[in-house]
N, C-alpha and C positions, 0 to 999 in steps of 0.2 A: 865202029863203036865209039871211037874218040870224037868223031864228028857229031854224033848225037849228044854226047856229054857237053861238048862245047856249045852246041845250040841251046841246050837246056839252061846252061849258065847264063847265056846272053839273055834269054827270056826272063829269067829270075831277076837279073840286074835291071832290065827295062821296067819290070813290074815295080821294083823298089823305087826306082826313080819317079815313076808316075804317081805312086802312092804318096811319096814324100812331097811332091809338088801339090797334090790335091789337099793335103793337110795344111800346107802353108797358105793356100788361097781361100780357105773357109773363113767367112767374116760374120761375127755375131751382129744381128740386126740392132740398130739403135732404137731404143724405146723411151717413152715418157709415161708419166703417171698423172692421173686426175682423181681428186677426191670428190665423190658424188654424194650429195645428200638430198633428201626430199621431205616435203611436208604433205601428208603424213609419211612416216618412215615405212620401210618394208617393201619398197618397189623393186622388182627385178630389173637388173641392168643388162642391156643388150648393147653391143658395139658392132656397128655395120650389119645389124640383123642377126648376130650370133649371141646366144645367151652366155654371159660370162660366168654364170653360176653364183653370182653375188647379188646381194640386195642392199639397198640404201639403209644407213650410210656406210660407204666402203670406198676403198681406193682401187681403181682399175688401171690396167697397163695396156698400152698399144704402141705400135710403131710411131716414130715421130711423124707428125703431119696432122692433117685435119681428118677427123672421123665423126660419124653420126652415132650419138648415144640415144637410146630409147629407154624410157622408164615405163614399166607396166605393173599395174596393181589392180586387183579386183575392185570393181565399183568406181574406178577412176579412169578417165580417158588416157590412152597411151600418149606420152609426150616425147617428141623427138627434137633434138637440137644438135648443132655441129659445134665441135670444140677442137682446138689445136693441142696436140700432145707435144711437149717440149722435153728435150733431153736434159736441160739444165735446172728446171724447176717443176714442182708438182702443181698442176692446176686445181682450182677449187670451183665447184658449181653447186648451187642449191636451187631446187625447183619446187614451186607450189603446184601440186597435182590438182587437176580440175575434177570434182566429183561428177559422176553420172547418175547418182541416186540421191533421194531425199529420205527423210525420216518422218514417220507418222506414229503418234501415240494415241491410242483409243481407250477411253475410260467410260464407265457408265454407272448410273445409280439406279438400282443396285448393281454390283459387279457380277461377273460370271456369265455375261451374255456371249453367245457365239458371234464371231466377227466374220462377215462375208464381204469379200472384195469383188466388185463387178460380177456378182452372181455366183461366185465360187466360195465355198467354205474354206477359210484360211487354216482351220484346225486350231485356232487360238481363241481364248476367251478374254474378256475385259477383266483387269487392265492389261494392255499389251503394247509394246513398241515394235513397229516394223522399221528396221534400221536400213533397209536397202531396197526401197521402192523406186522403180524407174520413174523418170519425169512423166507427168500426165495427169489425167483426171480420173478419179476413182469414186464409184458409188459404194459407200460403206453402209452395210446393213447389219443391225444388231438383232439377234433373236434370243429370247429367254422365255421359258415356259411360264404361262399365265401373264405375259406382257405382250403388248402389240409390237409387231415388227416395226423398227424405225430405220429409215434410210436417209442419208444425207450425202452430198457431193463434196469431195475434197480435192483440191488441186495440189499436186506435189511438184516442187521445184528442186532441182538438183542442188545439193549443198545446204538446203534449208530444212528446218524441223517444223512440223505442224502438230497440233494437239486438239482433240475434240473430247468433250465430256458431255454425255447425253443422259438426261433423266428419262428413263423409260416410262411409258404410259401403261398402266395395268389393263388387262382384259376384264370386261364386265359382262355379267348376265343380268337381264332385266326380266322379272317374273311378275305374274299376277294379271288381274286379280285372282286370288285363290281364297276359297271360303274355308274357314275353320269353325267347327261346331264346338259347343260347350261339352264338357266331359260327362254330364249326367243326362240320362234320358235320350241318348243318341244311339243310332244303329251303326253297323259296320261300314255302311256307305256314307256315313257322316263323320269323317275323320276330324280329330281335334289337333293332331300334331303336324309340324311343318319341318321339312328338310330344306334349309336355306340354300344349300349349294345346288340342288337339283330342281327346286321349285315344286316338289311333290308334297302332297298332304298324305299323312299316314295315321292310322289308328294307334293310340298310345298303348294298346294292349295287343297289337298285331305283331306278326313276325318281323316287321320293319321298324319296330319301336326304337331300336338302337340308332336309327338314322335321324330321329327327331331332335331338333335343336330347341324349338319353342312350341308351346301348346296353349290352347284357350281353355282356361280352367273355370268350372262352375263355382269353385270356392273363391268368392270375391269377384267373380266375373272379370278376371284380368288375364292378360297374356303373360305367361311365365317361362322361365328357363326350364328345359326338360329335366334338369337335375333336381327340381323341386318336387318331382313326382317319384314315388317309391319304386316304380318300375323302370325308370330311365336314369341315365347317368350323364348325358352330355350337358356341359355348362355353357350358358350364354348370358352375356351381360348387356344391360340396357342403359342408354343415355338419351334423354329427350333433347331434340334439337330445337333451334330457334325459328325454323320456317316451316312452310307447308308444301313447298314445291320440291319434289324429289330431284328435279333437274336444275336446281339453282346453282350448282357448282360449288357448294359449300362442303368442305372436307370434314371428315369425322375428327373429333378430338381423340387423342391417344387414350386408350383405356387406362383408368387409374382407380383409386379406391372410392371415388365418388359415384361410380357406376353402380346400378342396382340390378336385381334379378327379375324385374317384371315391369309391365306398363299397363295403364288403364285401357279398357276396351273402348273408351270414348276419347282417347287422346287424339287431338286434332293436328298436332304438329308431327312431322316425321321424327323417327327415333333411330339412333345409331345402335347397331348391335355388334358385339364382338363374340365370336363363337368358339367352340371347343377346338377348332382347327386353326385358330388365330387369323380368321378372315373377318373383315368388316363388311357390314351391310347397312343399307339406309332404307328403312321400312316405313310405310304409312298405312294406317287404317282408312280405307276409302268408303266402306259401307258397313252397316250392321243391321240386325233385325232379330225377330223372334223374341223369345223370353217369356212367352205365355204357356200355360199348361197345354201339353200336347204339341207345342211348337218350340223346340230348343233354340236357345240364343245362338247367334253366329256373328262372325265378323269376316270381312273380306280385306285382304292386304295386298299391297303391291310393294315391290322392293327392288333395289339395285344391289347385286352381289359382286363384291370386288374379289376376283379370283387370285390376286397376288397376296400372299400371306403377310400380315403385319403392315399392310399398306393402307393408309387412311384417305387416299385420294378419291374424290367423287366429282 
């Protein structure tokens, strides 16, 4: 028993000696510090491939010697550089990050057009700024109801901003010739009223009379606003133009107090119309006839209908 006790005491003493020597030989590693900043700020800081959990600007610490520091930020190229960490002083480094994306601002007149990029709907409407487009060439298409689709090509360069502002072209309907008959002495198959938006002629006492914008009246033999008749309500305004060619490219003036509610059935110039739905038309009387007993008077009209509301372009 005494031998066992002595042996145990020896083992305990040896253990204490080994532990004490181990404590004495532990050496704290020598480290240095570097203050890292970037333009723009907010880049993640990696040392020798390991994430420090810090972002610029901040101070990082590593063992004395040369280490690789990598800065990483979304939409910017990763940037790696080597720097020496010193025990005696804090290093300082500032890096300009290189962007990998560019910016594109898309505007239109009128606004509210869907923006398609390379054939895909972006989900945005004008005006909108895309802040992170990769370098490259983009087909930008704008779509808006009652306007023609418009496409243009834009080249995006990383770190640069591009801006496009597009005036959209309205969609048009071209109608005629359509014959309108005077309101007296005519039958159901000789309609007097006209729906400018559809190009259809309707009787002013028919079930479709609420669609009528203008009609050919026997009272004065003039083409009038539908609202001038007791059975109809749609208001249309008239402004005689300066030419005779519907396709001369001359736009309508904006409707104002100088516009009237009728035009002569012998008007030789085209006439601008502004209807109850706020659409402009450009109309011309191209033929006329009748007017004798048993042969009601009639006029034939052709017109261009601008589908975009409050748009005067022709």
